[in-house]
N, CA, C, O and CB atoms as a CASP TS submission, in Angstrom:
PFRMAT TS
TARGET T0000
AUTHOR 0000-0000-0000
METHOD Language model
MODEL 1
PARENT N/A
ATOM      1  N   MET     1     135.797 109.415 251.657  1.00  0.00           N
ATOM      2  CA  MET     1     136.911 108.532 251.235  1.00  0.00           C
ATOM      3  C   MET     1     138.106 109.340 251.067  1.00  0.00           C
ATOM      4  O   MET     1     138.056 110.501 250.661  1.00  0.00           O
ATOM      5  CB  MET     1     136.612 107.779 249.946  1.00  0.00           C
ATOM      6  N   GLU     2     139.261 108.690 251.399  1.00  0.00           N
ATOM      7  CA  GLU     2     140.561 109.379 251.327  1.00  0.00           C
ATOM      8  C   GLU     2     141.002 109.420 249.848  1.00  0.00           C
ATOM      9  O   GLU     2     140.676 108.546 249.045  1.00  0.00           O
ATOM     10  CB  GLU     2     141.653 108.645 252.231  1.00  0.00           C
ATOM     11  N   GLU     3     141.774 110.502 249.534  1.00  0.00           N
ATOM     12  CA  GLU     3     142.479 110.529 248.275  1.00  0.00           C
ATOM     13  C   GLU     3     143.479 109.459 248.045  1.00  0.00           C
ATOM     14  O   GLU     3     144.216 109.104 248.965  1.00  0.00           O
ATOM     15  CB  GLU     3     143.127 111.762 248.141  1.00  0.00           C
ATOM     16  N   ILE     4     143.542 108.946 246.911  1.00  0.00           N
ATOM     17  CA  ILE     4     144.424 107.993 246.506  1.00  0.00           C
ATOM     18  C   ILE     4     145.901 108.588 246.318  1.00  0.00           C
ATOM     19  O   ILE     4     146.042 109.579 245.601  1.00  0.00           O
ATOM     20  CB  ILE     4     143.881 107.380 245.250  1.00  0.00           C
ATOM     21  N   SER     5     146.862 108.072 246.871  1.00  0.00           N
ATOM     22  CA  SER     5     148.226 108.600 246.601  1.00  0.00           C
ATOM     23  C   SER     5     148.947 107.643 245.775  1.00  0.00           C
ATOM     24  O   SER     5     148.828 106.436 245.989  1.00  0.00           O
ATOM     25  CB  SER     5     149.015 108.875 247.876  1.00  0.00           C
ATOM     26  N   LEU     6     149.688 108.101 244.845  1.00  0.00           N
ATOM     27  CA  LEU     6     150.461 107.285 243.970  1.00  0.00           C
ATOM     28  C   LEU     6     152.036 107.664 244.044  1.00  0.00           C
ATOM     29  O   LEU     6     152.347 108.835 244.266  1.00  0.00           O
ATOM     30  CB  LEU     6     149.891 107.453 242.513  1.00  0.00           C
ATOM     31  N   THR     7     152.882 106.817 243.885  1.00  0.00           N
ATOM     32  CA  THR     7     154.252 107.038 243.758  1.00  0.00           C
ATOM     33  C   THR     7     154.514 107.650 242.416  1.00  0.00           C
ATOM     34  O   THR     7     153.694 107.503 241.510  1.00  0.00           O
ATOM     35  CB  THR     7     155.017 105.781 243.957  1.00  0.00           C
ATOM     36  N   ASP     8     155.626 108.334 242.247  1.00  0.00           N
ATOM     37  CA  ASP     8     155.975 109.066 240.994  1.00  0.00           C
ATOM     38  C   ASP     8     155.973 108.119 239.871  1.00  0.00           C
ATOM     39  O   ASP     8     155.552 108.448 238.762  1.00  0.00           O
ATOM     40  CB  ASP     8     157.346 109.764 241.080  1.00  0.00           C
ATOM     41  N   GLU     9     156.487 106.818 240.166  1.00  0.00           N
ATOM     42  CA  GLU     9     156.617 105.747 239.160  1.00  0.00           C
ATOM     43  C   GLU     9     155.218 105.277 238.809  1.00  0.00           C
ATOM     44  O   GLU     9     154.961 105.047 237.627  1.00  0.00           O
ATOM     45  CB  GLU     9     157.505 104.545 239.687  1.00  0.00           C
ATOM     46  N   ASP    10     154.281 105.114 239.760  1.00  0.00           N
ATOM     47  CA  ASP    10     152.913 104.688 239.537  1.00  0.00           C
ATOM     48  C   ASP    10     152.272 105.809 238.575  1.00  0.00           C
ATOM     49  O   ASP    10     151.742 105.515 237.504  1.00  0.00           O
ATOM     50  CB  ASP    10     152.097 104.523 240.984  1.00  0.00           C
ATOM     51  N   ARG    11     152.371 107.073 239.047  1.00  0.00           N
ATOM     52  CA  ARG    11     151.852 108.133 238.231  1.00  0.00           C
ATOM     53  C   ARG    11     152.182 108.157 236.882  1.00  0.00           C
ATOM     54  O   ARG    11     151.354 108.278 235.979  1.00  0.00           O
ATOM     55  CB  ARG    11     152.200 109.287 238.708  1.00  0.00           C
ATOM     56  N   SER    12     153.494 108.032 236.720  1.00  0.00           N
ATOM     57  CA  SER    12     154.053 108.028 235.363  1.00  0.00           C
ATOM     58  C   SER    12     153.473 106.898 234.451  1.00  0.00           C
ATOM     59  O   SER    12     152.987 107.121 233.342  1.00  0.00           O
ATOM     60  CB  SER    12     155.575 107.882 235.455  1.00  0.00           C
ATOM     61  N   GLY    13     153.574 105.670 235.024  1.00  0.00           N
ATOM     62  CA  GLY    13     152.995 104.485 234.346  1.00  0.00           C
ATOM     63  C   GLY    13     151.533 104.671 233.986  1.00  0.00           C
ATOM     64  O   GLY    13     151.095 104.286 232.902  1.00  0.00           O
ATOM     65  N   LEU    14     150.749 105.289 234.942  1.00  0.00           N
ATOM     66  CA  LEU    14     149.328 105.452 234.691  1.00  0.00           C
ATOM     67  C   LEU    14     149.127 106.393 233.603  1.00  0.00           C
ATOM     68  O   LEU    14     148.276 106.135 232.752  1.00  0.00           O
ATOM     69  CB  LEU    14     148.595 105.906 235.898  1.00  0.00           C
ATOM     70  N   LEU    15     149.816 107.457 233.538  1.00  0.00           N
ATOM     71  CA  LEU    15     149.815 108.409 232.555  1.00  0.00           C
ATOM     72  C   LEU    15     150.149 107.848 231.086  1.00  0.00           C
ATOM     73  O   LEU    15     149.488 108.135 230.088  1.00  0.00           O
ATOM     74  CB  LEU    15     150.770 109.444 232.975  1.00  0.00           C
ATOM     75  N   GLU    16     151.249 107.025 231.103  1.00  0.00           N
ATOM     76  CA  GLU    16     151.605 106.338 229.930  1.00  0.00           C
ATOM     77  C   GLU    16     150.503 105.494 229.370  1.00  0.00           C
ATOM     78  O   GLU    16     150.180 105.514 228.182  1.00  0.00           O
ATOM     79  CB  GLU    16     152.755 105.535 230.184  1.00  0.00           C
ATOM     80  N   LEU    17     149.917 104.715 230.335  1.00  0.00           N
ATOM     81  CA  LEU    17     148.777 103.864 229.911  1.00  0.00           C
ATOM     82  C   LEU    17     147.652 104.579 229.451  1.00  0.00           C
ATOM     83  O   LEU    17     147.001 104.118 228.513  1.00  0.00           O
ATOM     84  CB  LEU    17     148.332 103.021 230.953  1.00  0.00           C
ATOM     85  N   ALA    18     147.312 105.721 230.024  1.00  0.00           N
ATOM     86  CA  ALA    18     146.202 106.545 229.516  1.00  0.00           C
ATOM     87  C   ALA    18     146.446 107.086 228.170  1.00  0.00           C
ATOM     88  O   ALA    18     145.498 107.156 227.388  1.00  0.00           O
ATOM     89  CB  ALA    18     145.926 107.664 230.422  1.00  0.00           C
ATOM     90  N   LEU    19     147.614 107.473 227.821  1.00  0.00           N
ATOM     91  CA  LEU    19     147.986 107.993 226.548  1.00  0.00           C
ATOM     92  C   LEU    19     147.906 106.827 225.455  1.00  0.00           C
ATOM     93  O   LEU    19     147.465 107.066 224.330  1.00  0.00           O
ATOM     94  CB  LEU    19     149.438 108.622 226.644  1.00  0.00           C
ATOM     95  N   GLU    20     148.316 105.655 225.802  1.00  0.00           N
ATOM     96  CA  GLU    20     148.263 104.521 224.892  1.00  0.00           C
ATOM     97  C   GLU    20     146.905 104.061 224.673  1.00  0.00           C
ATOM     98  O   GLU    20     146.566 103.675 223.554  1.00  0.00           O
ATOM     99  CB  GLU    20     149.067 103.411 225.377  1.00  0.00           C
ATOM    100  N   SER    21     146.059 104.073 225.702  1.00  0.00           N
ATOM    101  CA  SER    21     144.759 103.531 225.472  1.00  0.00           C
ATOM    102  C   SER    21     143.693 104.576 225.122  1.00  0.00           C
ATOM    103  O   SER    21     142.568 104.230 224.760  1.00  0.00           O
ATOM    104  CB  SER    21     144.347 102.780 226.660  1.00  0.00           C
ATOM    105  N   GLY    22     144.056 105.836 225.233  1.00  0.00           N
ATOM    106  CA  GLY    22     143.110 106.934 224.915  1.00  0.00           C
ATOM    107  C   GLY    22     142.039 107.119 226.082  1.00  0.00           C
ATOM    108  O   GLY    22     141.036 107.813 225.915  1.00  0.00           O
ATOM    109  N   LYS    23     142.293 106.515 227.166  1.00  0.00           N
ATOM    110  CA  LYS    23     141.416 106.642 228.406  1.00  0.00           C
ATOM    111  C   LYS    23     141.962 107.597 229.279  1.00  0.00           C
ATOM    112  O   LYS    23     143.159 107.883 229.262  1.00  0.00           O
ATOM    113  CB  LYS    23     141.248 105.357 229.168  1.00  0.00           C
ATOM    114  N   SER    24     141.076 108.146 230.103  1.00  0.00           N
ATOM    115  CA  SER    24     141.629 109.044 231.174  1.00  0.00           C
ATOM    116  C   SER    24     142.258 108.215 232.242  1.00  0.00           C
ATOM    117  O   SER    24     141.964 107.024 232.338  1.00  0.00           O
ATOM    118  CB  SER    24     140.527 109.953 231.801  1.00  0.00           C
ATOM    119  N   PRO    25     143.154 108.814 233.093  1.00  0.00           N
ATOM    120  CA  PRO    25     143.662 108.034 234.247  1.00  0.00           C
ATOM    121  C   PRO    25     142.563 107.608 235.202  1.00  0.00           C
ATOM    122  O   PRO    25     142.619 106.510 235.757  1.00  0.00           O
ATOM    123  CB  PRO    25     144.692 108.842 235.013  1.00  0.00           C
ATOM    124  N   GLU    26     141.581 108.443 235.399  1.00  0.00           N
ATOM    125  CA  GLU    26     140.529 108.092 236.336  1.00  0.00           C
ATOM    126  C   GLU    26     139.846 106.902 235.875  1.00  0.00           C
ATOM    127  O   GLU    26     139.559 106.013 236.677  1.00  0.00           O
ATOM    128  CB  GLU    26     139.557 109.193 236.528  1.00  0.00           C
ATOM    129  N   ALA    27     139.540 106.810 234.541  1.00  0.00           N
ATOM    130  CA  ALA    27     138.842 105.692 233.883  1.00  0.00           C
ATOM    131  C   ALA    27     139.620 104.387 234.087  1.00  0.00           C
ATOM    132  O   ALA    27     139.033 103.348 234.389  1.00  0.00           O
ATOM    133  CB  ALA    27     138.659 105.978 232.362  1.00  0.00           C
ATOM    134  N   LEU    28     140.921 104.450 233.922  1.00  0.00           N
ATOM    135  CA  LEU    28     141.760 103.314 234.168  1.00  0.00           C
ATOM    136  C   LEU    28     141.823 102.871 235.726  1.00  0.00           C
ATOM    137  O   LEU    28     141.737 101.681 236.028  1.00  0.00           O
ATOM    138  CB  LEU    28     143.170 103.660 233.640  1.00  0.00           C
ATOM    139  N   ILE    29     141.958 103.753 236.570  1.00  0.00           N
ATOM    140  CA  ILE    29     141.728 103.522 237.944  1.00  0.00           C
ATOM    141  C   ILE    29     140.440 102.865 238.281  1.00  0.00           C
ATOM    142  O   ILE    29     140.423 101.855 238.985  1.00  0.00           O
ATOM    143  CB  ILE    29     141.812 104.733 238.628  1.00  0.00           C
ATOM    144  N   HIS    30     139.420 103.376 237.827  1.00  0.00           N
ATOM    145  CA  HIS    30     138.083 102.878 237.953  1.00  0.00           C
ATOM    146  C   HIS    30     137.940 101.388 237.407  1.00  0.00           C
ATOM    147  O   HIS    30     137.371 100.537 238.090  1.00  0.00           O
ATOM    148  CB  HIS    30     137.134 103.836 237.200  1.00  0.00           C
ATOM    149  N   GLU    31     138.455 101.113 236.205  1.00  0.00           N
ATOM    150  CA  GLU    31     138.552  99.794 235.667  1.00  0.00           C
ATOM    151  C   GLU    31     139.325  98.785 236.534  1.00  0.00           C
ATOM    152  O   GLU    31     138.916  97.640 236.726  1.00  0.00           O
ATOM    153  CB  GLU    31     139.171  99.881 234.356  1.00  0.00           C
ATOM    154  N   ALA    32     140.463  99.277 237.045  1.00  0.00           N
ATOM    155  CA  ALA    32     141.304  98.429 237.831  1.00  0.00           C
ATOM    156  C   ALA    32     140.593  98.060 239.122  1.00  0.00           C
ATOM    157  O   ALA    32     140.620  96.907 239.551  1.00  0.00           O
ATOM    158  CB  ALA    32     142.635  99.105 238.111  1.00  0.00           C
ATOM    159  N   ILE    33     139.973  99.027 239.721  1.00  0.00           N
ATOM    160  CA  ILE    33     139.300  98.807 240.998  1.00  0.00           C
ATOM    161  C   ILE    33     138.105  97.793 240.715  1.00  0.00           C
ATOM    162  O   ILE    33     137.887  96.859 241.488  1.00  0.00           O
ATOM    163  CB  ILE    33     138.772 100.232 241.631  1.00  0.00           C
ATOM    164  N   GLN    34     137.388  98.004 239.640  1.00  0.00           N
ATOM    165  CA  GLN    34     136.182  97.251 239.359  1.00  0.00           C
ATOM    166  C   GLN    34     136.759  95.723 239.077  1.00  0.00           C
ATOM    167  O   GLN    34     136.158  94.757 239.548  1.00  0.00           O
ATOM    168  CB  GLN    34     135.311  97.944 238.024  1.00  0.00           C
ATOM    169  N   GLY    35     137.810  95.579 238.380  1.00  0.00           N
ATOM    170  CA  GLY    35     138.385  94.339 238.081  1.00  0.00           C
ATOM    171  C   GLY    35     138.806  93.657 239.502  1.00  0.00           C
ATOM    172  O   GLY    35     138.492  92.481 239.680  1.00  0.00           O
ATOM    173  N   LEU    36     139.432  94.290 240.405  1.00  0.00           N
ATOM    174  CA  LEU    36     139.813  93.768 241.647  1.00  0.00           C
ATOM    175  C   LEU    36     138.593  93.251 242.526  1.00  0.00           C
ATOM    176  O   LEU    36     138.558  92.187 243.144  1.00  0.00           O
ATOM    177  CB  LEU    36     140.582  94.830 242.364  1.00  0.00           C
ATOM    178  N   ILE    37     137.653  94.169 242.458  1.00  0.00           N
ATOM    179  CA  ILE    37     136.339  93.791 243.242  1.00  0.00           C
ATOM    180  C   ILE    37     135.700  92.515 242.590  1.00  0.00           C
ATOM    181  O   ILE    37     135.264  91.598 243.286  1.00  0.00           O
ATOM    182  CB  ILE    37     135.211  95.057 243.202  1.00  0.00           C
ATOM    183  N   GLY    38     135.671  92.504 241.357  1.00  0.00           N
ATOM    184  CA  GLY    38     135.055  91.365 240.601  1.00  0.00           C
ATOM    185  C   GLY    38     135.789  90.052 240.887  1.00  0.00           C
ATOM    186  O   GLY    38     135.171  89.030 241.183  1.00  0.00           O
ATOM    187  N   ARG    39     137.125  90.105 240.791  1.00  0.00           N
ATOM    188  CA  ARG    39     138.033  88.957 241.149  1.00  0.00           C
ATOM    189  C   ARG    39     137.749  88.557 242.647  1.00  0.00           C
ATOM    190  O   ARG    39     137.601  87.370 242.936  1.00  0.00           O
ATOM    191  CB  ARG    39     139.621  89.374 240.946  1.00  0.00           C
ATOM    192  N   SER    40     137.682  89.434 243.485  1.00  0.00           N
ATOM    193  CA  SER    40     137.457  89.094 244.839  1.00  0.00           C
ATOM    194  C   SER    40     136.103  88.559 245.128  1.00  0.00           C
ATOM    195  O   SER    40     135.997  87.735 246.036  1.00  0.00           O
ATOM    196  CB  SER    40     137.698  90.220 245.650  1.00  0.00           C
ATOM    197  N   ARG    41     135.083  88.923 244.477  1.00  0.00           N
ATOM    198  CA  ARG    41     133.776  88.356 244.601  1.00  0.00           C
ATOM    199  C   ARG    41     133.678  86.923 244.026  1.00  0.00           C
ATOM    200  O   ARG    41     133.021  86.022 244.547  1.00  0.00           O
ATOM    201  CB  ARG    41     132.793  89.253 243.924  1.00  0.00           C
ATOM    202  N   GLN    42     134.403  86.816 242.898  1.00  0.00           N
ATOM    203  CA  GLN    42     134.454  85.541 242.249  1.00  0.00           C
ATOM    204  C   GLN    42     135.130  84.438 243.051  1.00  0.00           C
ATOM    205  O   GLN    42     134.689  83.290 243.105  1.00  0.00           O
ATOM    206  CB  GLN    42     135.132  85.693 240.978  1.00  0.00           C
ATOM    207  N   ALA    43     136.201  84.851 243.654  1.00  0.00           N
ATOM    208  CA  ALA    43     137.017  84.063 244.540  1.00  0.00           C
ATOM    209  C   ALA    43     136.195  83.568 245.722  1.00  0.00           C
ATOM    210  O   ALA    43     136.213  82.384 246.057  1.00  0.00           O
ATOM    211  CB  ALA    43     138.212  84.868 245.016  1.00  0.00           C
ATOM    212  N   ARG    44     135.428  84.552 246.386  1.00  0.00           N
ATOM    213  CA  ARG    44     134.625  84.285 247.421  1.00  0.00           C
ATOM    214  C   ARG    44     133.585  83.354 247.063  1.00  0.00           C
ATOM    215  O   ARG    44     133.349  82.426 247.836  1.00  0.00           O
ATOM    216  CB  ARG    44     134.114  85.432 247.928  1.00  0.00           C
ATOM    217  N   SER    45     132.875  83.490 245.900  1.00  0.00           N
ATOM    218  CA  SER    45     131.807  82.626 245.444  1.00  0.00           C
ATOM    219  C   SER    45     132.427  81.196 245.275  1.00  0.00           C
ATOM    220  O   SER    45     131.777  80.214 245.632  1.00  0.00           O
ATOM    221  CB  SER    45     131.160  83.177 244.075  1.00  0.00           C
ATOM    222  N   TRP    46     133.634  81.076 244.752  1.00  0.00           N
ATOM    223  CA  TRP    46     134.224  79.826 244.437  1.00  0.00           C
ATOM    224  C   TRP    46     134.449  79.092 245.848  1.00  0.00           C
ATOM    225  O   TRP    46     134.168  77.903 245.997  1.00  0.00           O
ATOM    226  CB  TRP    46     135.601  80.039 243.583  1.00  0.00           C
ATOM    227  N   ARG    47     134.923  79.810 246.767  1.00  0.00           N
ATOM    228  CA  ARG    47     135.195  79.312 248.255  1.00  0.00           C
ATOM    229  C   ARG    47     133.867  78.862 248.794  1.00  0.00           C
ATOM    230  O   ARG    47     133.744  77.727 249.254  1.00  0.00           O
ATOM    231  CB  ARG    47     135.833  80.509 249.266  1.00  0.00           C
ATOM    232  N   ASP    48     132.958  79.637 248.757  1.00  0.00           N
ATOM    233  CA  ASP    48     131.604  79.320 249.203  1.00  0.00           C
ATOM    234  C   ASP    48     131.085  77.987 248.551  1.00  0.00           C
ATOM    235  O   ASP    48     130.546  77.123 249.243  1.00  0.00           O
ATOM    236  CB  ASP    48     130.648  80.510 248.854  1.00  0.00           C
ATOM    237  N   GLU    49     131.263  77.850 247.223  1.00  0.00           N
ATOM    238  CA  GLU    49     130.767  76.621 246.549  1.00  0.00           C
ATOM    239  C   GLU    49     131.493  75.437 247.141  1.00  0.00           C
ATOM    240  O   GLU    49     130.869  74.435 247.489  1.00  0.00           O
ATOM    241  CB  GLU    49     130.982  76.677 244.985  1.00  0.00           C
ATOM    242  N   LEU    50     132.804  75.538 247.258  1.00  0.00           N
ATOM    243  CA  LEU    50     133.636  74.404 247.773  1.00  0.00           C
ATOM    244  C   LEU    50     133.191  74.040 249.166  1.00  0.00           C
ATOM    245  O   LEU    50     133.064  72.864 249.507  1.00  0.00           O
ATOM    246  CB  LEU    50     135.159  74.766 247.783  1.00  0.00           C
ATOM    247  N   ARG    51     132.933  75.159 250.047  1.00  0.00           N
ATOM    248  CA  ARG    51     132.563  74.819 251.370  1.00  0.00           C
ATOM    249  C   ARG    51     131.122  74.151 251.477  1.00  0.00           C
ATOM    250  O   ARG    51     130.793  73.391 252.387  1.00  0.00           O
ATOM    251  CB  ARG    51     132.638  76.076 252.206  1.00  0.00           C
ATOM    252  N   ALA    52     130.344  74.525 250.463  1.00  0.00           N
ATOM    253  CA  ALA    52     128.964  73.950 250.457  1.00  0.00           C
ATOM    254  C   ALA    52     129.088  72.467 250.250  1.00  0.00           C
ATOM    255  O   ALA    52     128.303  71.708 250.818  1.00  0.00           O
ATOM    256  CB  ALA    52     128.048  74.592 249.331  1.00  0.00           C
ATOM    257  N   GLY    53     130.060  72.008 249.445  1.00  0.00           N
ATOM    258  CA  GLY    53     130.284  70.613 249.118  1.00  0.00           C
ATOM    259  C   GLY    53     131.107  69.816 250.136  1.00  0.00           C
ATOM    260  O   GLY    53     131.370  68.625 249.972  1.00  0.00           O
ATOM    261  N   GLU    54     131.458  70.459 251.085  1.00  0.00           N
ATOM    262  CA  GLU    54     132.409  69.853 252.138  1.00  0.00           C
ATOM    263  C   GLU    54     131.668  68.653 252.830  1.00  0.00           C
ATOM    264  O   GLU    54     130.547  68.776 253.324  1.00  0.00           O
ATOM    265  CB  GLU    54     132.857  70.997 253.289  1.00  0.00           C
ATOM    266  N   GLY    55     132.344  67.547 252.826  1.00  0.00           N
ATOM    267  CA  GLY    55     131.757  66.356 253.467  1.00  0.00           C
ATOM    268  C   GLY    55     130.722  65.606 252.609  1.00  0.00           C
ATOM    269  O   GLY    55     130.167  64.604 253.060  1.00  0.00           O
ATOM    270  N   LEU    56     130.462  66.065 251.411  1.00  0.00           N
ATOM    271  CA  LEU    56     129.392  65.571 250.510  1.00  0.00           C
ATOM    272  C   LEU    56     129.652  64.022 250.321  1.00  0.00           C
ATOM    273  O   LEU    56     128.758  63.180 250.394  1.00  0.00           O
ATOM    274  CB  LEU    56     129.403  66.384 249.060  1.00  0.00           C
ATOM    275  N   TRP    57     131.007  63.743 250.064  1.00  0.00           N
ATOM    276  CA  TRP    57     131.316  62.347 249.839  1.00  0.00           C
ATOM    277  C   TRP    57     131.927  61.668 250.989  1.00  0.00           C
ATOM    278  O   TRP    57     132.597  60.647 250.834  1.00  0.00           O
ATOM    279  CB  TRP    57     132.186  62.208 248.714  1.00  0.00           C
ATOM    280  N   ALA    58     131.709  62.223 252.186  1.00  0.00           N
ATOM    281  CA  ALA    58     132.384  61.606 253.343  1.00  0.00           C
ATOM    282  C   ALA    58     131.880  60.053 253.571  1.00  0.00           C
ATOM    283  O   ALA    58     130.709  59.681 253.501  1.00  0.00           O
ATOM    284  CB  ALA    58     132.073  62.524 254.669  1.00  0.00           C
ATOM    285  N   GLY    59     132.918  59.307 253.831  1.00  0.00           N
ATOM    286  CA  GLY    59     132.684  57.883 254.083  1.00  0.00           C
ATOM    287  C   GLY    59     132.711  56.970 252.893  1.00  0.00           C
ATOM    288  O   GLY    59     132.626  55.750 253.035  1.00  0.00           O
ATOM    289  N   ARG    60     132.832  57.562 251.685  1.00  0.00           N
ATOM    290  CA  ARG    60     132.838  56.823 250.485  1.00  0.00           C
ATOM    291  C   ARG    60     134.216  56.136 250.479  1.00  0.00           C
ATOM    292  O   ARG    60     135.252  56.737 250.764  1.00  0.00           O
ATOM    293  CB  ARG    60     132.574  57.739 249.216  1.00  0.00           C
ATOM    294  N   THR    61     134.161  54.877 250.146  1.00  0.00           N
ATOM    295  CA  THR    61     135.458  54.163 249.955  1.00  0.00           C
ATOM    296  C   THR    61     135.868  53.866 248.445  1.00  0.00           C
ATOM    297  O   THR    61     136.956  53.367 248.157  1.00  0.00           O
ATOM    298  CB  THR    61     135.378  52.821 250.716  1.00  0.00           C
ATOM    299  N   ASP    62     134.924  54.209 247.530  1.00  0.00           N
ATOM    300  CA  ASP    62     135.113  53.862 246.188  1.00  0.00           C
ATOM    301  C   ASP    62     135.802  55.058 245.414  1.00  0.00           C
ATOM    302  O   ASP    62     135.945  54.982 244.194  1.00  0.00           O
ATOM    303  CB  ASP    62     133.757  53.472 245.574  1.00  0.00           C
ATOM    304  N   LEU    63     136.198  56.081 246.075  1.00  0.00           N
ATOM    305  CA  LEU    63     136.858  57.243 245.436  1.00  0.00           C
ATOM    306  C   LEU    63     138.309  57.291 245.764  1.00  0.00           C
ATOM    307  O   LEU    63     138.738  56.846 246.828  1.00  0.00           O
ATOM    308  CB  LEU    63     136.209  58.543 245.859  1.00  0.00           C
ATOM    309  N   PRO    64     139.112  57.863 244.797  1.00  0.00           N
ATOM    310  CA  PRO    64     140.539  57.838 245.017  1.00  0.00           C
ATOM    311  C   PRO    64     140.905  58.878 246.200  1.00  0.00           C
ATOM    312  O   PRO    64     140.152  59.819 246.449  1.00  0.00           O
ATOM    313  CB  PRO    64     141.303  58.198 243.631  1.00  0.00           C
ATOM    314  N   SER    65     141.972  58.680 246.836  1.00  0.00           N
ATOM    315  CA  SER    65     142.486  59.490 247.875  1.00  0.00           C
ATOM    316  C   SER    65     142.965  60.864 247.311  1.00  0.00           C
ATOM    317  O   SER    65     143.834  60.933 246.442  1.00  0.00           O
ATOM    318  CB  SER    65     143.616  58.748 248.586  1.00  0.00           C
ATOM    319  N   LEU    66     142.379  61.904 247.831  1.00  0.00           N
ATOM    320  CA  LEU    66     142.751  63.299 247.470  1.00  0.00           C
ATOM    321  C   LEU    66     144.322  63.410 247.604  1.00  0.00           C
ATOM    322  O   LEU    66     144.998  63.898 246.699  1.00  0.00           O
ATOM    323  CB  LEU    66     141.980  64.390 248.445  1.00  0.00           C
ATOM    324  N   ASP    67     144.843  62.956 248.726  1.00  0.00           N
ATOM    325  CA  ASP    67     146.205  63.107 248.914  1.00  0.00           C
ATOM    326  C   ASP    67     147.030  62.423 247.854  1.00  0.00           C
ATOM    327  O   ASP    67     148.038  62.976 247.415  1.00  0.00           O
ATOM    328  CB  ASP    67     146.551  62.631 250.211  1.00  0.00           C
ATOM    329  N   GLY    68     146.617  61.174 247.403  1.00  0.00           N
ATOM    330  CA  GLY    68     147.199  60.443 246.345  1.00  0.00           C
ATOM    331  C   GLY    68     147.105  61.109 245.047  1.00  0.00           C
ATOM    332  O   GLY    68     148.084  61.103 244.300  1.00  0.00           O
ATOM    333  N   LEU    69     145.891  61.749 244.675  1.00  0.00           N
ATOM    334  CA  LEU    69     145.746  62.523 243.439  1.00  0.00           C
ATOM    335  C   LEU    69     146.697  63.711 243.537  1.00  0.00           C
ATOM    336  O   LEU    69     147.365  64.035 242.555  1.00  0.00           O
ATOM    337  CB  LEU    69     144.249  62.996 243.214  1.00  0.00           C
ATOM    338  N   ARG    70     146.775  64.340 244.639  1.00  0.00           N
ATOM    339  CA  ARG    70     147.612  65.715 244.763  1.00  0.00           C
ATOM    340  C   ARG    70     149.146  65.290 244.581  1.00  0.00           C
ATOM    341  O   ARG    70     149.916  66.038 243.980  1.00  0.00           O
ATOM    342  CB  ARG    70     147.374  66.526 246.368  1.00  0.00           C
ATOM    343  N   ALA    71     149.560  64.085 245.108  1.00  0.00           N
ATOM    344  CA  ALA    71     150.895  63.706 244.901  1.00  0.00           C
ATOM    345  C   ALA    71     151.147  63.373 243.438  1.00  0.00           C
ATOM    346  O   ALA    71     152.191  63.731 242.892  1.00  0.00           O
ATOM    347  CB  ALA    71     151.233  62.563 245.777  1.00  0.00           C
ATOM    348  N   GLU    72     150.257  62.730 242.836  1.00  0.00           N
ATOM    349  CA  GLU    72     150.411  62.524 241.287  1.00  0.00           C
ATOM    350  C   GLU    72     150.478  63.725 240.532  1.00  0.00           C
ATOM    351  O   GLU    72     151.302  63.828 239.623  1.00  0.00           O
ATOM    352  CB  GLU    72     149.286  61.751 240.701  1.00  0.00           C
ATOM    353  N   TRP    73     149.610  64.743 240.849  1.00  0.00           N
ATOM    354  CA  TRP    73     149.646  66.042 240.123  1.00  0.00           C
ATOM    355  C   TRP    73     151.061  66.699 240.337  1.00  0.00           C
ATOM    356  O   TRP    73     151.733  67.168 239.418  1.00  0.00           O
ATOM    357  CB  TRP    73     148.462  67.027 240.653  1.00  0.00           C
ATOM    358  N   ASP    74     151.417  66.676 241.620  1.00  0.00           N
ATOM    359  CA  ASP    74     152.695  67.304 242.007  1.00  0.00           C
ATOM    360  C   ASP    74     153.936  66.623 241.107  1.00  0.00           C
ATOM    361  O   ASP    74     154.758  67.287 240.475  1.00  0.00           O
ATOM    362  CB  ASP    74     152.925  67.077 243.674  1.00  0.00           C
ATOM    363  N   ARG    75     153.902  65.281 241.177  1.00  0.00           N
ATOM    364  CA  ARG    75     154.806  64.541 240.525  1.00  0.00           C
ATOM    365  C   ARG    75     154.987  64.930 239.081  1.00  0.00           C
ATOM    366  O   ARG    75     156.092  65.177 238.599  1.00  0.00           O
ATOM    367  CB  ARG    75     154.452  63.219 240.653  1.00  0.00           C
ATOM    368  N   ARG    76     153.831  64.974 238.399  1.00  0.00           N
ATOM    369  CA  ARG    76     153.632  65.335 236.977  1.00  0.00           C
ATOM    370  C   ARG    76     154.152  66.678 236.738  1.00  0.00           C
ATOM    371  O   ARG    76     154.903  66.899 235.789  1.00  0.00           O
ATOM    372  CB  ARG    76     152.176  65.272 236.562  1.00  0.00           C
ATOM    373  N   ALA    77     153.781  67.596 237.566  1.00  0.00           N
ATOM    374  CA  ALA    77     154.129  69.084 237.402  1.00  0.00           C
ATOM    375  C   ALA    77     155.579  69.341 237.661  1.00  0.00           C
ATOM    376  O   ALA    77     156.122  70.296 237.104  1.00  0.00           O
ATOM    377  CB  ALA    77     153.293  69.982 238.376  1.00  0.00           C
ATOM    378  N   GLY    78     156.267  68.528 238.495  1.00  0.00           N
ATOM    379  CA  GLY    78     157.621  68.867 238.851  1.00  0.00           C
ATOM    380  C   GLY    78     158.540  68.278 237.909  1.00  0.00           C
ATOM    381  O   GLY    78     159.752  68.450 238.039  1.00  0.00           O
TER
END
């Protein structure tokens, strides 16, 4: 595996966080990487679940239009 290179600004920020947290820079990098991997796995799992349900309610006429719901959500948010 290649060595990780940091900008001077990143290195300075990492050292500052290490001092504030009492953790080593290596531990903070490890935590950050584990968090990134975990979020990526969670997002993939969520997408897989959505894909598994694709077409589940195809042909149903008693359900509201997804486009209509989205337009309503956008109108309320905007």
